[in-house]
C-alpha positions as CSV (number, residue, x, y, z in Angstrom):
1,M,40.9,60.9,-41.2
2,V,38.9,58.5,-38.9
3,L,37.1,57.1,-41.9
4,L,40.3,56.8,-43.9
5,A,42.1,54.9,-41.3
6,Y,39.0,52.7,-40.8
7,F,38.7,51.8,-44.5
8,S,42.6,51.4,-44.8
9,L,42.4,48.8,-42.0
10,L,39.6,46.9,-43.7
11,I,41.7,46.7,-46.9
12,L,44.7,45.4,-45.0
13,L,42.5,42.7,-43.3
14,L,41.1,41.5,-46.6
15,L,44.5,41.3,-48.2
16,S,46.0,39.5,-45.3
17,S,43.7,36.6,-45.5
18,S,45.7,33.6,-46.7
19,N,42.6,32.4,-48.6
20,Y,41.8,35.8,-50.3
21,A,42.8,34.8,-53.8
22,T,42.9,31.2,-54.6
23,D,41.9,29.0,-57.6
24,E,38.8,28.0,-55.6
25,Y,37.1,31.4,-56.3
26,F,37.2,33.9,-59.0
27,I,35.0,36.6,-60.4
28,T,33.8,37.0,-64.0
29,D,32.1,40.2,-65.4
30,T,28.7,39.0,-64.3
31,N,28.7,36.7,-61.5
32,Y,30.6,34.7,-58.8
33,V,31.7,31.2,-59.6
34,P,31.9,29.0,-56.5
35,H,33.7,25.8,-55.9
36,N,33.8,23.5,-52.9
37,V,31.5,25.5,-50.7
38,T,30.8,23.3,-47.5
39,K,27.3,22.8,-46.3
40,S,27.9,24.7,-43.2
41,D,29.3,27.5,-45.3
42,V,26.1,27.5,-47.4
43,D,24.1,28.0,-44.3
44,L,26.2,30.9,-43.1
45,V,26.2,32.6,-46.5
46,E,22.5,32.0,-47.0
47,F,21.3,33.5,-43.7
48,P,22.4,37.1,-44.3
49,L,20.4,37.1,-47.6
50,N,17.5,38.0,-45.3
51,L,19.1,41.3,-44.3
52,E,20.4,42.0,-47.8
53,Y,16.8,41.8,-49.2
54,M,15.6,44.1,-46.4
55,E,18.3,46.6,-47.0
56,A,17.9,46.6,-50.8
57,E,14.2,47.2,-50.6
58,F,14.4,49.9,-47.8
59,F,17.1,52.0,-49.6
60,L,15.7,51.6,-53.1
61,W,12.2,52.5,-52.0
62,G,13.4,55.3,-49.7
63,S,15.5,57.0,-52.4
64,L,13.7,56.0,-55.7
65,G,10.2,55.0,-54.8
66,Y,10.4,51.5,-56.1
67,G,12.2,48.3,-55.3
68,L,13.3,44.9,-56.6
69,D,10.0,44.2,-58.3
70,K,10.8,47.0,-60.8
71,F,14.5,47.2,-60.7
72,A,15.5,43.5,-60.6
73,P,12.3,41.2,-60.3
74,E,14.4,38.1,-61.0
75,L,16.1,38.7,-57.6
76,A,12.9,38.8,-55.7
77,D,12.2,35.4,-57.3
78,G,8.4,35.6,-56.7
79,G,8.6,36.5,-53.1
80,P,5.9,38.9,-51.6
81,S,6.3,42.6,-52.1
82,P,7.3,44.4,-48.9
83,I,4.6,45.9,-46.8
84,G,4.5,49.7,-46.4
85,A,7.7,50.7,-48.2
86,R,7.6,54.2,-49.8
87,I,9.8,57.0,-51.1
88,A,11.1,59.2,-48.4
89,K,11.3,63.0,-48.3
90,L,15.0,63.4,-48.6
91,S,17.4,66.2,-49.5
92,P,19.4,65.7,-52.8
93,L,22.5,64.7,-50.9
94,I,20.8,62.1,-48.7
95,R,18.8,60.8,-51.5
96,D,22.0,60.2,-53.5
97,V,23.7,58.4,-50.7
98,I,20.8,56.2,-50.1
99,A,20.3,55.4,-53.8
100,Q,24.0,54.3,-53.9
101,F,23.4,52.1,-50.8
102,G,20.3,50.6,-52.6
103,F,22.2,49.7,-55.7
104,Q,25.0,48.3,-53.6
105,E,22.5,46.1,-51.7
106,V,21.2,44.7,-55.1
107,G,24.8,43.8,-55.9
108,H,25.0,41.9,-52.5
109,V,21.9,39.9,-53.3
110,W,23.2,39.1,-56.8
111,A,26.5,38.0,-55.2
112,I,25.0,35.7,-52.6
113,K,22.5,34.2,-55.0
114,A,25.1,33.6,-57.7
115,T,27.2,31.7,-55.0
116,I,24.4,29.6,-53.5
117,T,20.9,28.9,-54.4
118,G,19.4,31.1,-51.7
119,F,15.6,31.7,-51.4
120,P,12.9,34.1,-52.7
121,R,12.5,37.5,-51.0
122,P,10.8,36.9,-47.6
123,L,7.8,39.0,-46.5
124,L,9.2,42.3,-45.1
125,N,7.3,44.9,-43.1
126,L,8.9,48.3,-43.9
127,S,5.9,50.3,-43.0
128,R,5.9,53.5,-40.8
129,E,4.1,51.4,-38.1
130,S,7.0,48.9,-38.0
131,F,9.7,51.5,-37.5
132,A,7.5,53.3,-35.0
133,T,7.3,50.2,-32.9
134,V,11.1,50.0,-32.9
135,M,11.3,53.6,-31.7
136,N,8.6,53.1,-29.1
137,D,10.4,50.1,-27.8
138,A,13.7,51.9,-27.7
139,F,12.2,54.6,-25.5
140,G,9.9,52.5,-23.4
141,H,6.7,54.4,-24.3
142,P,4.8,55.5,-27.5
143,L,6.2,58.5,-29.2
144,E,3.6,61.1,-30.2
145,P,3.0,61.5,-33.0
146,P,4.3,58.0,-34.2
147,F,7.7,58.1,-35.5
148,D,7.8,58.3,-39.4
149,P,10.9,57.0,-41.1
150,Y,10.0,58.5,-44.4
151,A,9.3,62.0,-43.2
152,N,12.7,63.7,-43.6
153,D,16.5,63.3,-43.7
154,I,17.0,62.8,-39.9
155,N,14.1,60.3,-39.4
156,Y,15.3,58.3,-42.5
157,L,19.0,58.3,-41.4
158,L,17.8,57.0,-37.9
159,A,15.7,54.3,-39.5
160,S,18.6,53.4,-41.6
161,Y,20.8,53.3,-38.4
162,V,18.5,50.4,-37.3
163,I,19.5,48.1,-40.3
164,P,23.1,47.8,-41.8
165,Y,24.9,47.5,-38.4
166,V,23.0,44.3,-37.5
167,G,24.1,42.6,-40.7
168,F,27.6,44.0,-40.4
169,T,28.0,42.4,-36.9
170,G,26.6,39.0,-38.4
171,Y,29.3,39.0,-41.0
172,V,31.9,39.5,-38.3
173,G,30.4,36.7,-36.4
174,A,30.2,34.4,-39.4
175,N,33.8,35.0,-40.5
176,P,35.7,32.6,-38.1
177,N,33.3,29.8,-38.7
178,L,33.8,29.7,-42.6
179,Q,35.8,26.8,-44.1
180,S,36.0,27.5,-47.8
181,S,38.0,30.3,-49.5
182,T,34.8,31.0,-51.7
183,A,32.6,31.8,-48.6
184,K,35.5,33.7,-46.8
185,R,36.0,35.9,-49.9
186,L,32.4,36.6,-50.3
187,I,31.8,37.4,-46.6
188,A,34.8,39.6,-46.5
189,G,33.6,41.6,-49.5
190,L,30.1,42.0,-48.1
191,L,31.5,43.0,-44.7
192,G,33.7,45.6,-46.2
193,V,30.8,47.5,-47.9
194,E,28.4,46.9,-45.0
195,S,30.8,48.4,-42.5
196,G,31.4,51.3,-44.9
197,Q,27.6,52.0,-45.1
198,D,27.4,51.9,-41.3
199,A,30.3,54.3,-40.9
200,V,28.7,56.8,-43.5
201,L,25.4,56.6,-41.6
202,R,27.0,57.2,-38.3
203,T,29.1,60.0,-39.6
204,L,26.0,61.8,-41.1
205,L,24.1,61.3,-37.8
206,Y,27.2,62.4,-35.7
207,E,27.3,65.6,-37.6
208,R,23.7,66.2,-36.6
209,G,24.0,64.7,-33.1
210,R,23.0,67.8,-31.2
211,E,19.9,68.5,-33.3
212,N,16.5,67.6,-32.0
213,V,14.4,65.2,-33.7
214,E,11.1,67.0,-34.1
215,P,8.6,67.2,-32.7
216,Y,9.9,65.0,-29.8
217,G,12.6,67.4,-28.5
218,I,15.0,64.5,-28.3
219,T,18.5,64.7,-29.7
220,V,19.8,62.6,-32.6
221,T,22.5,61.2,-30.3
222,E,19.9,60.2,-27.7
223,F,18.0,58.3,-30.4
224,T,21.1,56.4,-31.4
225,N,21.9,55.5,-27.9
226,R,18.4,54.3,-27.2
227,I,18.3,52.2,-30.5
228,S,21.6,50.6,-29.6
229,E,20.6,49.8,-26.1
230,L,17.4,48.2,-27.4
231,R,19.4,46.0,-29.7
232,N,21.6,44.9,-26.9
233,N,18.6,44.0,-24.8
234,L,16.9,42.1,-27.6
235,G,20.1,40.3,-28.6
236,R,20.6,39.1,-24.9
237,H,24.4,38.7,-25.3
238,G,25.8,41.7,-23.5
239,I,27.0,45.0,-25.1
240,K,27.5,44.7,-28.9
241,D,26.1,48.0,-29.8
242,E,26.9,51.6,-29.0
243,G,25.3,54.9,-29.8
244,L,27.2,58.1,-30.9
245,K,28.1,59.2,-27.5
246,V,29.3,57.0,-24.7
247,K,30.9,57.3,-21.2
248,R,34.6,58.3,-21.5
249,E,35.7,55.0,-20.0
250,V,33.8,53.1,-22.7
251,G,35.1,55.2,-25.6
252,A,38.3,54.4,-27.6
253,E,41.2,53.9,-25.1
254,G,39.0,55.1,-22.3
255,S,39.8,58.6,-23.5
256,I,36.9,60.1,-25.4
257,R,33.1,60.2,-25.5
258,G,32.7,60.7,-29.2
259,N,31.8,57.2,-30.7
260,I,31.6,57.7,-34.5
261,L,32.5,54.0,-34.9
262,A,31.3,51.3,-32.5
263,G,33.9,48.9,-31.2
264,D,35.0,46.9,-28.1
265,K,37.7,47.9,-25.6
266,Y,40.3,47.3,-28.3
267,S,38.1,49.1,-30.9
268,L,37.4,45.8,-32.7
269,A,34.1,45.3,-34.4
270,Y,31.4,43.5,-32.4
271,D,30.1,40.1,-33.6
272,R,26.7,38.6,-33.5
273,T,25.3,35.1,-34.1
274,P,22.3,34.3,-36.3
275,E,20.3,33.8,-33.2
276,E,21.0,37.2,-31.8
277,I,20.2,38.8,-35.1
278,L,16.8,37.0,-35.4
279,R,16.0,38.2,-31.8
280,I,16.7,41.8,-32.9
281,V,15.0,41.9,-36.4
282,Y,11.9,40.1,-35.1
283,G,11.7,42.6,-32.2
284,S,10.6,39.8,-29.9
285,G,14.0,39.0,-28.2
286,Q,13.4,35.4,-29.2
287,E,14.8,33.6,-32.3
288,N,11.7,31.4,-32.5
289,K,9.1,34.2,-32.4
290,P,8.8,36.1,-35.7
291,G,7.5,39.6,-36.1
292,G,8.9,43.0,-36.5
293,F,10.5,43.4,-39.9
294,Y,9.8,39.7,-40.7
295,P,6.1,39.0,-40.0
296,N,6.4,35.4,-41.3
297,G,9.9,34.8,-40.1
298,A,13.2,34.9,-42.0
299,E,14.0,32.3,-44.6
300,G,16.9,29.7,-45.0
301,R,17.9,26.6,-43.0
302,I,19.2,28.5,-40.0
303,A,16.2,30.7,-39.5
304,K,13.7,27.8,-40.3
305,S,15.5,25.5,-37.8
306,Y,14.1,27.5,-35.0
307,L,10.4,27.4,-36.2
308,G,8.0,24.5,-35.9
309,A,4.4,24.4,-36.3
310,G,3.8,26.3,-33.1
311,G,7.0,28.5,-33.5
312,E,9.1,26.4,-31.1
313,L,12.7,25.6,-31.4
314,I,13.1,22.4,-33.3
315,K,17.0,22.1,-33.6
316,K,20.0,24.2,-33.4
317,L,23.0,24.2,-35.6
C-alpha cells in the first residue's frame, strides 16, 4: 500500500505539470526529439548522465556479467571500460530485478543522449575495493574481511543502496531550475523511474532489515543507517539521507520508526545539488577532488567547471 500510494503521487505530480505535454517535446518510437533546450538546461540534463552510466554498468554487470560494451557499445561512445565490474552471486528473483534496473538505465542513457549531445562514458571504478572503501568509511574502520558487493543478495542490495538514491535526489534538486518543457519532461520521467528503483531496493532491504550481514554481525538496517549518515557527511548540507530505521520523532509525522521511504518532515523527497553529488560519489567530500567511483572525475560542463590543472575550483555555475 505504501508503494502504491507513492507511485500514485508521482503520477499525479507528473500530470500536474503545466509543461508536461506541449508541442515543444514529443516522443517517437526510437528517440526523444528536443526543441528549445536552454544552455542552462543542457548543463542540468548533461550532469546526471554520469550517474546513469554508473547505474547501467553496475546493474548490467551484476545481473548479466557484461555491460554497455556488449549490450550497447554506441552508448559508451569510446569511453573506457569500468574497473572491476563483474557478475554477482544473486538469487533468481534479485537477478531478475537488477537486470530490469540495468535495462532501464540503458534507456535513461539513450534518452539523455538523444536530447543533448552528452559525453562518452567516464572511467568508473566498480571494483570490490571501491565499495569496500565506502563501507569502511561508513563504519569508521576497515571491515574484515573487506566488504564484497558481488558476494550475495544482501551485499549487492546494500551496494545498490549506495547508488540510485543519489541520482534521485539530484533530479529533485534540478527540477525547479529547469526552463524548457523538454528538459522538465525528461527529468520528470527519469525521476519517476529512479525513485521507483530506490523504493524497490529499500523495500527489499527493509524486509531483511533484522538479518545480519555476514560475517560482520551487523544488521542490514544498521548498514543502511551508516551509509546514509556517510552521504550526509560527505554532502555537507545537512540531513538529506535516512536509513531504514529512524528515531520516532524523525519518522513520518513523528509517529513511526520504520522508514521504508526517505523524506523530510513533510515526507517530501530530499534534493541535492551537483556539488553535493560530486562530494558523495568522489568519496572525498569535495567537489573538486575526484576519486571513489570516478577516479578521473565526472564529465560534463558542471563537473569540469570544478577541476583545473591542479584540481582547484575554477568557476561555479
